[in-house]
MILUMKE-663721 format. One record per residue: x, y negated, z of N, C-alpha, C in turn. Coordinates in pm, 1 decimal. Example, Ala and Ser with C-alpha at 12.3 -4.5 7.8 and 13.67 -1.06 7.14 Angstrom:
// MILUMKE-663721
{nc1->1319.0&nc2->569.0&nc3->780.0&cac1->1230.0&cac2->450.0&cac3->780.0&cc1->1320.0&cc2->330.0&cc3->780.0}
{nc1->1285.0&nc2->225.0&nc3->708.0&cac1->1367.0&cac2->106.0&cac3->714.0&cc1->1290.0&cc2->-3.0&cc3->787.0}
END
This chain:
// MILUMKE-663721
{nc1->4555.4&nc2->4415.7&nc3->68.2&cac1->4448.4&cac2->4513.0&cac3->78.3&cc1->4316.5&cc2->4437.8&cc3->92.5}
{nc1->4219.4&nc2->4483.3&nc3->16.7&cac1->4087.3&cac2->4421.8&cac3->17.5&cc1->3987.7&cc2->4520.4&cc3->76.8}
{nc1->3907.7&nc2->4473.3&nc3->171.0&cac1->3820.3&cac2->4560.8&cac3->247.4&cc1->3675.1&cc2->4516.9&cc3->232.2}
{nc1->3590.4&nc2->4611.0&nc3->193.5&cac1->3446.7&cac2->4584.1&cac3->187.2&cc1->3383.1&cc2->4624.4&cc3->320.0}
{nc1->3285.9&nc2->4546.4&nc3->362.4&cac1->3210.0&cac2->4577.6&cac3->483.2&cc1->3064.3&cc2->4592.3&cc3->445.1}
{nc1->2998.0&nc2->4690.0&nc3->504.9&cac1->2853.5&cac2->4695.6&cac3->486.6&cc1->2786.8&cc2->4636.3&cc3->609.9}
{nc1->2657.5&nc2->4616.7&nc3->600.2&cac1->2583.1&cac2->4546.2&cac3->705.5&cc1->2588.9&cc2->4616.7&cc3->840.4}
{nc1->2602.4&nc2->4749.0&nc3->840.1&cac1->2604.1&cac2->4822.0&cac3->967.6&cc1->2719.0&cc2->4777.2&cc3->1056.9}
{nc1->2831.7&nc2->4745.5&nc3->998.0&cac1->2948.9&cac2->4699.4&cac3->1073.6&cc1->2922.6&cc2->4560.2&cc3->1130.3}
{nc1->2861.3&nc2->4476.3&nc3->1050.8&cac1->2831.8&cac2->4340.2&cac3->1095.0&cc1->2729.6&cc2->4339.6&cc3->1208.3}
{nc1->2629.9&nc2->4426.4&nc3->1200.5&cac1->2529.5&cac2->4435.8&cac3->1307.2&cc1->2594.3&cc2->4483.3&cc3->1437.0}
{nc1->2687.7&nc2->4577.3&nc3->1428.1&cac1->2755.6&cac2->4625.0&cac3->1549.6&cc1->2824.7&cc2->4510.0&cc3->1622.4}
{nc1->2878.2&nc2->4415.8&nc3->1547.2&cac1->2945.0&cac2->4302.5&cac3->1608.4&cc1->2850.5&cc2->4205.5&cc3->1677.0}
{nc1->2724.3&nc2->4210.8&nc3->1641.5&cac1->2624.4&cac2->4121.5&cac3->1701.0&cc1->2554.2&cc2->4182.1&cc3->1820.9}
{nc1->2546.2&nc2->4312.8&nc3->1824.7&cac1->2468.6&cac2->4382.5&cac3->1927.6&cc1->2563.5&cc2->4447.7&cc3->2027.7}
{nc1->2577.9&nc2->4385.9&nc3->2145.6&cac1->2673.9&cac2->4437.3&cac3->2244.1&cc1->2632.0&cc2->4569.4&cc3->2307.0}
{nc1->2512.9&nc2->4618.8&nc3->2274.1&cac1->2472.8&cac2->4751.3&cac3->2323.5&cc1->2518.4&cc2->4862.8&cc3->2229.1}
{nc1->2568.9&nc2->4824.2&nc3->2112.7&cac1->2611.0&cac2->4922.0&cac3->2012.5&cc1->2746.4&cc2->4983.7&cc3->2047.9}
{nc1->2758.4&nc2->5113.6&nc3->2020.4&cac1->2888.3&cac2->5179.3&cac3->2030.6&cc1->2982.2&cc2->5110.9&cc3->1931.2}
{nc1->3105.3&nc2->5093.3&nc3->1968.2&cac1->3207.9&cac2->5027.9&cac3->1886.2&cc1->3183.5&cc2->4877.9&cc3->1865.1}
{nc1->3100.6&nc2->4817.4&nc3->1951.9&cac1->3079.3&cac2->4672.3&cac3->1944.7&cc1->3212.6&cc2->4598.4&cc3->1958.3}
{nc1->3295.0&nc2->4639.5&nc3->2054.7&cac1->3423.7&cac2->4572.3&cac3->2076.9&cc1->3513.9&cc2->4584.5&cc3->1954.5}
{nc1->3510.7&nc2->4699.4&nc3->1890.8&cac1->3590.5&cac2->4721.1&cac3->1769.6&cc1->3543.7&cc2->4627.3&cc3->1657.9}
{nc1->3412.6&nc2->4609.6&nc3->1646.1&cac1->3359.0&cac2->4517.5&cac3->1546.0&cc1->3400.7&cc2->4374.2&cc3->1576.2}
{nc1->3400.5&nc2->4337.2&nc3->1704.3&cac1->3442.2&cac2->4201.5&cac3->1741.8&cc1->3590.7&cc2->4179.8&cc3->1711.2}
{nc1->3673.4&nc2->4283.3&nc3->1730.7&cac1->3814.9&cac2->4273.6&cac3->1692.4&cc1->3827.0&cc2->4249.1&cc3->1542.7}
{nc1->3745.9&nc2->4318.3&nc3->1466.1&cac1->3745.8&cac2->4300.2&cac3->1321.2&cc1->3703.7&cc2->4157.8&cc3->1286.1}
{nc1->3600.8&nc2->4106.8&nc3->1352.6&cac1->3557.2&cac2->3968.4&cac3->1329.7&cc1->3672.9&cc2->3871.7&cc3->1356.3}
{nc1->3745.7&nc2->3895.1&nc3->1466.2&cac1->3859.5&cac2->3808.1&cac3->1499.8&cc1->3965.5&cc2->3812.3&cc3->1390.0}
{nc1->3993.0&nc2->3930.6&nc3->1336.3&cac1->4090.4&cac2->3943.7&cac3->1227.3&cc1->4044.8&cc2->3868.7&cc3->1102.7}
{nc1->3914.1&nc2->3870.9&nc3->1078.4&cac1->3859.7&cac2->3798.2&cac3->963.3&cc1->3875.6&cc2->3647.9&cc3->984.6}
{nc1->3844.4&nc2->3601.4&nc3->1105.6&cac1->3856.6&cac2->3458.0&cac3->1135.4&cc1->4001.0&cc2->3410.7&cc3->1130.0}
{nc1->4094.2&nc2->3496.5&nc3->1170.8&cac1->4237.1&cac2->3462.0&cac3->1164.9&cc1->4293.1&cc2->3477.4&cc3->1023.3}
{nc1->4207.0&nc2->3523.3&nc3->931.8&cac1->4242.4&cac2->3542.6&cac3->790.5&cc1->4356.2&cc2->3642.2&cc3->774.1}
{nc1->4354.8&nc2->3744.6&nc3->860.7&cac1->4454.2&cac2->3852.1&cac3->852.1&cc1->4415.8&cc2->3955.9&cc3->747.5}
{nc1->4287.5&nc2->3961.4&nc3->717.2&cac1->4239.8&cac2->4055.3&cac3->615.7&cc1->4138.1&cc2->3985.3&cc3->526.3}
{nc1->4135.8&nc2->4026.2&nc3->401.2&cac1->4036.7&cac2->3976.8&cac3->306.2&cc1->3922.9&cc2->4077.5&cc3->302.2}
{nc1->3802.9&nc2->4030.2&nc3->331.2&cac1->3687.9&cac2->4119.2&cac3->326.6&cc1->3591.1&cc2->4073.9&cc3->218.3}
{nc1->3518.8&nc2->4170.8&nc3->168.2&cac1->3419.2&cac2->4147.4&cac3->65.0&cc1->3286.4&cc2->4199.6&cc3->116.1}
{nc1->3181.6&nc2->4119.1&nc3->100.8&cac1->3047.1&cac2->4159.9&cac3->142.3&cc1->2951.8&cc2->4129.8&cc3->29.3}
{nc1->2852.5&nc2->4212.6&nc3->16.7&cac1->2740.9&cac2->4182.1&cac3->-71.7&cc1->2651.8&cc2->4079.9&cc3->-1.8}
{nc1->2596.1&nc2->3987.3&nc3->-77.9&cac1->2504.1&cac2->3890.6&cac3->-17.5&cc1->2380.7&cc2->3962.0&cc3->38.6}
{nc1->2354.7&nc2->4083.3&nc3->-7.4&cac1->2243.7&cac2->4162.5&cac3->47.5&cc1->2263.9&cc2->4192.5&cc3->195.3}
{nc1->2387.7&nc2->4183.6&nc3->242.0&cac1->2415.7&cac2->4210.6&cac3->384.2&cc1->2331.6&cc2->4122.6&cc3->474.5}
{nc1->2310.7&nc2->3997.3&nc3->435.9&cac1->2234.3&cac2->3906.0&cac3->520.6&cc1->2089.5&cc2->3952.6&cc3->537.2}
{nc1->2033.5&nc2->4008.9&nc3->431.6&cac1->1897.2&cac2->4062.0&cac3->440.1&cc1->1891.7&cc2->4183.4&cc3->531.5}
{nc1->1989.8&nc2->4272.0&nc3->515.8&cac1->1994.6&cac2->4391.4&cac3->600.7&cc1->2017.0&cc2->4355.7&cc3->747.0}
{nc1->2102.1&nc2->4258.4&nc3->771.6&cac1->2129.7&cac2->4215.1&cac3->908.6&cc1->2001.8&cc2->4161.1&cc3->972.2}
{nc1->1932.0&nc2->4075.3&nc3->900.1&cac1->1808.1&cac2->4018.4&cac3->953.2&cc1->1709.0&cc2->4129.3&cc3->987.5}
{nc1->1693.3&nc2->4226.5&nc3->897.1&cac1->1599.5&cac2->4337.2&cac3->920.9&cc1->1641.4&cc2->4418.4&cc3->1043.1}
{nc1->1769.8&nc2->4448.3&nc3->1053.9&cac1->1818.3&cac2->4528.4&cac3->1166.9&cc1->1795.6&cc2->4455.8&cc3->1299.3}
{nc1->1819.8&nc2->4325.9&nc3->1301.8&cac1->1803.1&cac2->4249.1&cac3->1425.4&cc1->1656.5&cc2->4240.2&cc3->1466.1}
{nc1->1568.2&nc2->4222.3&nc3->1368.5&cac1->1424.7&cac2->4219.8&cac3->1397.3&cc1->1381.2&cc2->4355.7&cc3->1450.5}
{nc1->1427.4&nc2->4462.6&nc3->1384.9&cac1->1391.8&cac2->4599.0&cac3->1425.4&cc1->1440.4&cc2->4629.1&cc3->1567.5}
{nc1->1558.9&nc2->4575.6&nc3->1602.5&cac1->1615.0&cac2->4598.5&cac3->1735.8&cc1->1548.2&cc2->4511.2&cc3->1841.9}
{nc1->1462.7&nc2->4419.5&nc3->1800.0&cac1->1391.4&cac2->4335.2&cac3->1895.2&cc1->1472.1&cc2->4217.4&cc3->1947.4}
{nc1->1572.2&nc2->4171.3&nc3->1872.6&cac1->1649.0&cac2->4054.0&cac3->1914.8&cc1->1554.3&cc2->3936.7&cc3->1938.1}
{nc1->1576.6&nc2->3863.1&nc3->2047.0&cac1->1492.4&cac2->3747.9&cac3->2078.9&cc1->1501.4&cc2->3641.9&cc3->1969.6}
{nc1->1623.9&nc2->3620.3&nc3->1919.7&cac1->1643.2&cac2->3519.3&cac3->1815.8&cc1->1732.9&cc2->3576.3&cc3->1706.1}
{nc1->1675.4&nc2->3656.9&nc3->1616.8&cac1->1756.9&cac2->3718.1&cac3->1511.4&cc1->1818.4&cc2->3615.0&cc3->1417.5}
{nc1->1753.2&nc2->3499.9&nc3->1400.4&cac1->1809.4&cac2->3396.6&cac3->1312.7&cc1->1941.7&cc2->3344.5&cc3->1367.6}
{nc1->1947.5&nc2->3324.9&nc3->1499.8&cac1->2070.4&cac2->3274.7&cac3->1562.0&cc1->2185.0&cc2->3374.8&cc3->1544.4}
{nc1->2156.3&nc2->3502.6&nc3->1563.1&cac1->2259.0&cac2->3605.5&cac3->1546.4&cc1->2304.6&cc2->3611.5&cc3->1401.0}
{nc1->2210.9&nc2->3604.7&nc3->1307.5&cac1->2246.2&cac2->3607.9&cac3->1165.2&cc1->2331.7&cc2->3487.3&cc3->1128.2}
{nc1->2301.6&nc2->3372.8&nc3->1187.9&cac1->2380.2&cac2->3252.5&cac3->1161.1&cc1->2526.0&cc2->3270.0&cc3->1205.0}
{nc1->2547.6&nc2->3348.7&nc3->1309.8&cac1->2685.5&cac2->3377.1&cac3->1351.9&cc1->2761.5&cc2->3448.8&cc3->1240.5}
{nc1->2694.9&nc2->3543.1&nc3->1173.7&cac1->2758.3&cac2->3614.7&cac3->1063.1&cc1->2781.1&cc2->3521.1&cc3->944.6}
{nc1->2686.6&nc2->3433.6&nc3->918.9&cac1->2704.4&cac2->3336.8&cac3->810.5&cc1->2823.0&cc2->3245.0&cc3->839.1}
{nc1->2839.5&nc2->3208.1&nc3->966.4&cac1->2953.8&cac2->3124.6&cac3->1006.8&cc1->3084.9&cc2->3202.3&cc3->989.1}
{nc1->3084.9&nc2->3329.6&nc3->1024.2&cac1->3202.0&cac2->3414.5&cac3->1004.2&cc1->3238.9&cc2->3418.3&cc3->856.2}
{nc1->3139.2&nc2->3433.0&nc3->770.9&cac1->3164.2&cac2->3435.7&cac3->626.7&cc1->3220.9&cc2->3303.3&cc3->577.6}
{nc1->3172.3&nc2->3193.9&nc3->634.7&cac1->3216.9&cac2->3061.1&cac3->591.3&cc1->3358.8&cc2->3030.6&cc3->637.7}
{nc1->3391.2&nc2->3067.8&nc3->761.9&cac1->3520.6&cac2->3032.7&cac3->819.7&cc1->3630.2&cc2->3135.3&cc3->793.6}
{nc1->3592.1&nc2->3260.0&nc3->775.7&cac1->3690.5&cac2->3366.0&cac3->759.5&cc1->3729.5&cc2->3386.2&cc3->614.3}
{nc1->3812.9&nc2->3484.7&nc3->592.7&cac1->3857.6&cac2->3518.4&cac3->457.8&cc1->3758.9&cc2->3620.5&cc3->401.1}
{nc1->3644.3&nc2->3570.1&nc3->355.4&cac1->3534.4&cac2->3655.3&cac3->310.6&cc1->3495.1&cc2->3616.1&cc3->168.8}
{nc1->3486.7&nc2->3715.2&nc3->84.8&cac1->3438.9&cac2->3696.5&cac3->-51.3&cc1->3295.4&cc2->3750.1&cc3->-56.0}
{nc1->3199.3&nc2->3659.7&nc3->-74.8&cac1->3059.6&cac2->3699.8&cac3->-84.5&cc1->3026.9&cc2->3727.1&cc3->-230.5}
{nc1->2970.9&nc2->3843.7&nc3->-256.2&cac1->2946.2&cac2->3887.2&cac3->-393.1&cc1->2796.6&cc2->3894.2&cc3->-420.0}
{nc1->2754.3&nc2->3825.6&nc3->-524.3&cac1->2616.1&cac2->3832.0&cac3->-570.8&cc1->2593.9&cc2->3963.9&cc3->-644.5}
{nc1->2471.5&nc2->4009.8&nc3->-644.7&cac1->2438.1&cac2->4129.8&cac3->-720.0&cc1->2416.4&cc2->4087.6&cc3->-865.5}
{nc1->2516.0&nc2->4120.2&nc3->-948.7&cac1->2507.6&cac2->4086.9&cac3->-1090.1&cc1->2474.3&cc2->4213.2&cc3->-1170.5}
{nc1->2475.2&nc2->4202.2&nc3->-1300.4&cac1->2438.2&cac2->4315.6&cac3->-1385.0&cc1->2535.0&cc2->4432.9&cc3->-1370.8}
{nc1->2662.4&nc2->4405.0&nc3->-1357.5&cac1->2761.5&cac2->4512.1&cac3->-1343.8&cc1->2738.8&cc2->4587.9&cc3->-1212.9}
{nc1->2721.4&nc2->4515.1&nc3->-1104.5&cac1->2695.8&cac2->4578.6&cac3->-974.6&cc1->2564.0&cc2->4655.8&cc3->-980.2}
{nc1->2463.6&nc2->4595.6&nc3->-1040.3&cac1->2333.5&cac2->4663.1&cac3->-1052.9&cc1->2347.6&cc2->4795.7&cc3->-1127.1}
{nc1->2424.5&nc2->4797.4&nc3->-1235.6&cac1->2440.7&cac2->4920.7&cac3->-1313.0&cc1->2515.8&cc2->5028.4&cc3->-1235.2}
{nc1->2619.9&nc2->4989.9&nc3->-1163.5&cac1->2689.1&cac2->5086.5&cac3->-1077.1&cc1->2593.7&cc2->5138.0&cc3->-969.6}
{nc1->2520.2&nc2->5045.3&nc3->-908.3&cac1->2427.2&cac2->5083.0&cac3->-800.2&cc1->2321.8&cc2->5181.1&cc3->-851.5}
{nc1->2268.5&nc2->5155.8&nc3->-968.3&cac1->2170.5&cac2->5248.1&cac3->-1026.0&cc1->2230.4&cc2->5386.8&cc3->-1045.4}
{nc1->2354.0&nc2->5389.8&nc3->-1089.5&cac1->2423.1&cac2->5518.6&cac3->-1108.5&cc1->2444.7&cc2->5589.6&cc3->-975.1}
{nc1->2480.2&nc2->5514.6&nc3->-871.7&cac1->2502.4&cac2->5575.4&cac3->-740.1&cc1->2371.4&cc2->5626.7&cc3->-679.6}
{nc1->2262.0&nc2->5557.0&nc3->-705.9&cac1->2131.3&cac2->5605.5&cac3->-660.5&cc1->2101.3&cc2->5739.2&cc3->-726.9}
{nc1->2123.0&nc2->5744.9&nc3->-855.8&cac1->2093.4&cac2->5866.9&cac3->-932.5&cc1->2188.7&cc2->5980.8&cc3->-897.7}
{nc1->2318.1&nc2->5953.3&nc3->-899.1&cac1->2419.0&cac2->6059.0&cac3->-881.6&cc1->2438.4&cc2->6102.4&cc3->-736.6}
{nc1->2421.0&nc2->6009.5&nc3->-642.6&cac1->2452.8&cac2->6037.4&cac3->-503.2&cc1->2330.8&cc2->6036.1&cc3->-411.7}
{nc1->2217.4&nc2->5993.4&nc3->-464.0&cac1->2096.8&cac2->5988.3&cac3->-382.9&cc1->2099.4&cc2->5879.8&cc3->-276.3}
{nc1->2176.7&nc2->5774.7&nc3->-300.1&cac1->2187.0&cac2->5666.4&cac3->-201.6&cc1->2064.9&cc2->5576.4&cc3->-205.9}
{nc1->2035.2&nc2->5513.0&nc3->-93.3&cac1->1935.0&cac2->5408.4&cac3->-89.0&cc1->1988.9&cc2->5287.2&cc3->-164.8}
{nc1->1898.6&nc2->5197.5&nc3->-204.2&cac1->1937.7&cac2->5082.1&cac3->-284.9&cc1->2047.2&cc2->4998.2&cc3->-217.4}
{nc1->2026.6&nc2->4961.9&nc3->-91.2&cac1->2124.6&cac2->4876.4&cac3->-23.2&cc1->2260.4&cc2->4944.9&cc3->-12.0}
{nc1->2261.1&nc2->5074.3&nc3->20.9&cac1->2388.1&cac2->5147.4&cac3->30.8&cc1->2458.4&cc2->5152.4&cc3->-104.0}
{nc1->2381.6&nc2->5173.2&nc3->-209.9&cac1->2442.1&cac2->5179.4&cac3->-342.8&cc1->2498.2&cc2->5043.5&cc3->-382.9}
{nc1->2433.0&nc2->4935.6&nc3->-340.2&cac1->2483.6&cac2->4800.9&cac3->-369.6&cc1->2615.1&cc2->4776.8&cc3->-296.0}
{nc1->2626.0&nc2->4821.5&nc3->-171.0&cac1->2751.1&cac2->4803.4&cac3->-97.0&cc1->2865.4&cc2->4879.7&cc3->-163.9}
{nc1->2840.4&nc2->5002.2&nc3->-204.4&cac1->2944.9&cac2->5080.0&cac3->-272.6&cc1->2978.8&cc2->5016.3&cc3->-406.6}
{nc1->2879.6&nc2->4974.8&nc3->-481.8&cac1->2904.4&cac2->4910.5&cac3->-611.5&cc1->2982.9&cc2->4780.6&cc3->-594.8}
{nc1->2952.0&nc2->4705.7&nc3->-490.3&cac1->3025.0&cac2->4582.3&cac3->-462.5&cc1->3172.3&cc2->4612.3&cc3->-435.5}
{nc1->3197.8&nc2->4717.0&nc3->-358.6&cac1->3336.6&cac2->4756.8&cac3->-330.5&cc1->3408.7&cc2->4795.9&cc3->-459.2}
{nc1->3341.9&nc2->4869.9&nc3->-545.7&cac1->3401.9&cac2->4914.3&cac3->-671.8&cc1->3433.7&cc2->4794.4&cc3->-760.8}
{nc1->3335.4&nc2->4711.3&nc3->-785.4&cac1->3351.1&cac2->4599.0&cac3->-878.2&cc1->3451.0&cc2->4495.6&cc3->-825.1}
{nc1->3458.5&nc2->4481.2&nc3->-693.1&cac1->3549.2&cac2->4382.8&cac3->-632.3&cc1->3691.9&cc2->4433.5&cc3->-618.1}
{nc1->3715.2&nc2->4560.2&nc3->-649.0&cac1->3849.9&cac2->4615.8&cac3->-639.3&cc1->3896.1&cc2->4640.7&cc3->-497.6}
{nc1->3802.9&nc2->4677.1&nc3->-410.6&cac1->3838.7&cac2->4705.3&cac3->-271.0&cc1->3906.1&cc2->4841.3&cc3->-258.6}
{nc1->3992.1&nc2->4853.6&nc3->-157.9&cac1->4060.5&cac2->4979.1&cac3->-128.0&cc1->3989.5&cc2->5057.7&cc3->-18.9}
{nc1->3917.7&nc2->4984.7&nc3->66.9&cac1->3850.4&cac2->5045.0&cac3->181.8&cc1->3709.3&cc2->4988.2&cc3->189.7}
{nc1->3615.6&nc2->5074.0&nc3->225.9&cac1->3480.1&cac2->5032.0&cac3->260.6&cc1->3455.9&cc2->5079.9&cc3->402.7}
{nc1->3436.5&nc2->4984.9&nc3->494.1&cac1->3408.4&cac2->5021.2&cac3->632.8&cc1->3256.8&cc2->5023.8&cc3->649.3}
{nc1->3207.9&nc2->5138.1&nc3->695.3&cac1->3064.0&cac2->5156.3&cac3->709.5&cc1->3033.0&cc2->5248.6&cc3->826.1}
{nc1->2927.2&nc2->5216.2&nc3->896.4&cac1->2874.7&cac2->5304.9&cac3->999.9&cc1->2750.8&cc2->5377.8&cc3->948.9}
{nc1->2715.7&nc2->5355.5&nc3->825.4&cac1->2597.0&cac2->5415.7&cac3->766.3&cc1->2619.1&cc2->5564.3&cc3->739.1}
{nc1->2528.1&nc2->5646.5&nc3->787.0&cac1->2544.6&cac2->5791.9&cac3->771.3&cc1->2540.7&cc2->5834.5&cc3->625.4}
{nc1->2468.1&nc2->5763.6&nc3->541.9&cac1->2459.3&cac2->5801.4&cac3->400.8&cc1->2590.1&cc2->5773.0&cc3->327.0}
{nc1->2652.8&nc2->5660.5&nc3->357.7&cac1->2780.0&cac2->5627.4&cac3->293.3&cc1->2895.0&cc2->5712.3&cc3->346.0}
{nc1->2878.7&nc2->5770.2&nc3->462.7&cac1->2985.0&cac2->5852.1&cac3->521.1&cc1->2971.1&cc2->6001.6&cc3->491.1}
{nc1->2880.8&nc2->6036.0&nc3->402.4&cac1->2869.1&cac2->6176.2&cac3->360.3&cc1->2989.0&cc2->6213.8&cc3->273.2}
{nc1->3030.7&nc2->6338.6&nc3->283.7&cac1->3147.7&cac2->6386.1&cac3->208.2&cc1->3131.8&cc2->6362.0&cc3->58.6}
{nc1->3014.6&nc2->6389.8&nc3->5.9&cac1->2990.1&cac2->6372.7&cac3->-137.2&cc1->3012.2&cc2->6227.6&cc3->-180.8}
{nc1->2968.7&nc2->6134.1&nc3->-98.9&cac1->2984.3&cac2->5992.1&cac3->-130.8&cc1->3131.0&cc2->5951.5&cc3->-116.9}
{nc1->3195.5&nc2->5997.7&nc3->-10.0&cac1->3337.0&cac2->5966.1&cac3->8.9&cc1->3422.0&cc2->6020.5&cc3->-106.0}
{nc1->3392.7&nc2->6141.7&nc3->-148.5&cac1->3465.9&cac2->6201.0&cac3->-260.6&cc1->3444.5&cc2->6119.9&cc3->-387.9}
{nc1->3322.8&nc2->6076.7&nc3->-410.5&cac1->3293.3&cac2->5997.0&cac3->-529.6&cc1->3364.7&cc2->5861.9&cc3->-523.0}
{nc1->3363.0&nc2->5799.5&nc3->-406.9&cac1->3429.5&cac2->5669.8&cac3->-389.6&cc1->3579.5&cc2->5681.9&cc3->-414.9}
{nc1->3636.7&nc2->5795.4&nc3->-379.4&cac1->3781.0&cac2->5813.6&cac3->-398.9&cc1->3819.2&cc2->5810.6&cc3->-546.9}
{nc1->3724.4&nc2->5840.3&nc3->-635.1&cac1->3750.1&cac2->5831.2&cac3->-779.3&cc1->3776.7&cc2->5687.1&cc3->-821.1}
{nc1->3731.9&nc2->5592.9&nc3->-740.1&cac1->3754.5&cac2->5450.7&cac3->-764.7&cc1->3864.4&cc2->5396.1&cc3->-673.3}
{nc1->3940.2&nc2->5486.8&nc3->-611.9&cac1->4047.5&cac2->5450.1&cac3->-518.3&cc1->3994.5&cc2->5373.4&cc3->-397.6}
{nc1->3875.6&nc2->5412.9&nc3->-351.8&cac1->3815.8&cac2->5353.4&cac3->-232.8&cc1->3803.7&cc2->5461.0&cc3->-126.2}
{nc1->3852.2&nc2->5427.8&nc3->-8.3&cac1->3837.3&cac2->5515.8&cac3->106.4&cc1->3726.0&cc2->5460.0&cc3->194.5}
{nc1->3625.2&nc2->5540.3&nc3->220.5&cac1->3517.8&cac2->5499.3&cac3->310.6&cc1->3553.3&cc2->5548.9&cc3->450.0}
{nc1->3558.6&nc2->5454.8&nc3->543.3&cac1->3595.2&cac2->5489.3&cac3->680.8&cc1->3494.0&cc2->5429.6&cc3->777.5}
{nc1->3495.1&nc2->5482.9&nc3->897.8&cac1->3413.2&cac2->5427.4&cac3->1006.4&cc1->3493.6&cc2->5319.1&cc3->1076.9}
{nc1->3424.0&nc2->5235.3&nc3->1146.0&cac1->3485.0&cac2->5123.9&cac3->1217.2&cc1->3595.1&cc2->5170.4&cc3->1311.9}
{nc1->3571.8&nc2->5278.6&nc3->1383.8&cac1->3671.2&cac2->5325.8&cac3->1481.8&cc1->3800.8&cc2->5373.1&cc3->1415.4}
{nc1->3798.2&nc2->5397.8&nc3->1285.0&cac1->3917.8&cac2->5440.7&cac3->1212.3&cc1->4002.2&cc2->5323.1&cc3->1164.8}
{nc1->3947.7&nc2->5204.1&nc3->1174.1&cac1->4017.4&cac2->5086.4&cac3->1124.5&cc1->4096.5&cc2->5019.9&cc3->1235.2}
{nc1->4216.6&nc2->4979.8&nc3->1203.9&cac1->4301.4&cac2->4911.4&cac3->1301.2&cc1->4306.3&cc2->4762.8&cc3->1264.9}
{nc1->4225.9&nc2->4681.0&nc3->1331.9&cac1->4222.7&cac2->4537.9&cac3->1300.7&cc1->4359.7&cc2->4474.2&cc3->1314.5}
{nc1->4383.2&nc2->4378.4&nc3->1228.0&cac1->4509.2&cac2->4305.7&cac3->1232.1&cc1->4616.8&cc2->4365.1&cc3->1145.4}
{nc1->4599.8&nc2->4491.6&nc3->1104.2&cac1->4704.6&cac2->4554.5&cac3->1025.5&cc1->4671.0&cc2->4561.1&cc3->877.3}
{nc1->4540.7&nc2->4552.1&nc3->844.3&cac1->4500.6&cac2->4565.0&cac3->705.8&cc1->4503.7&cc2->4708.4&cc3->657.3}
{nc1->4528.3&nc2->4800.6&nc3->747.6&cac1->4529.7&cac2->4942.3&cac3->710.6&cc1->4448.8&cc2->5020.7&cc3->811.0}
{nc1->4406.0&nc2->5138.5&nc3->771.2&cac1->4334.9&cac2->5219.0&cac3->869.7&cc1->4435.9&cc2->5300.2&cc3->948.0}
{nc1->4390.7&nc2->5356.3&nc3->1054.6&cac1->4480.7&cac2->5423.9&cac3->1147.3&cc1->4535.3&cc2->5555.7&cc3->1091.0}
{nc1->4474.6&nc2->5607.9&nc3->984.9&cac1->4520.1&cac2->5734.9&cac3->928.5&cc1->4635.6&cc2->5716.7&cc3->830.9}
{nc1->4664.8&nc2->5594.3&nc3->792.1&cac1->4772.7&cac2->5571.3&cac3->694.7&cc1->4897.6&cc2->5520.6&cc3->762.7}
END
């Protein structure tokens, strides 16, 4: 099973004041133990940096470096935004009204052949988006629905 993560999940793992921070850290541990294969868009690093600055982190670079280390050491496939992803993303912006970054995360999941996209983003968790993602055999779930270490979500 291949799992896509969007930046919202990664930020939760960095910010211990966030709801489901512990769940995100469990997911990080599963990635480091190479129990699950995750796919991220390289755009995640930009979103993470912005979120940390917005939250007022004293050293957002240090926190972002932790995520870069997770990507380097864990079972993570980093995906560049290529023409195929761009074209899917443009379609998702038009058809679903998604923001650019959200559409890139969904397009990355589609092009990479992921089965699950874990996201805390309210736009990606809308019924219309979830229904559309299911056409590509992708289930969009929230972090609390995922059971780290099993490679499956708790509903299956």
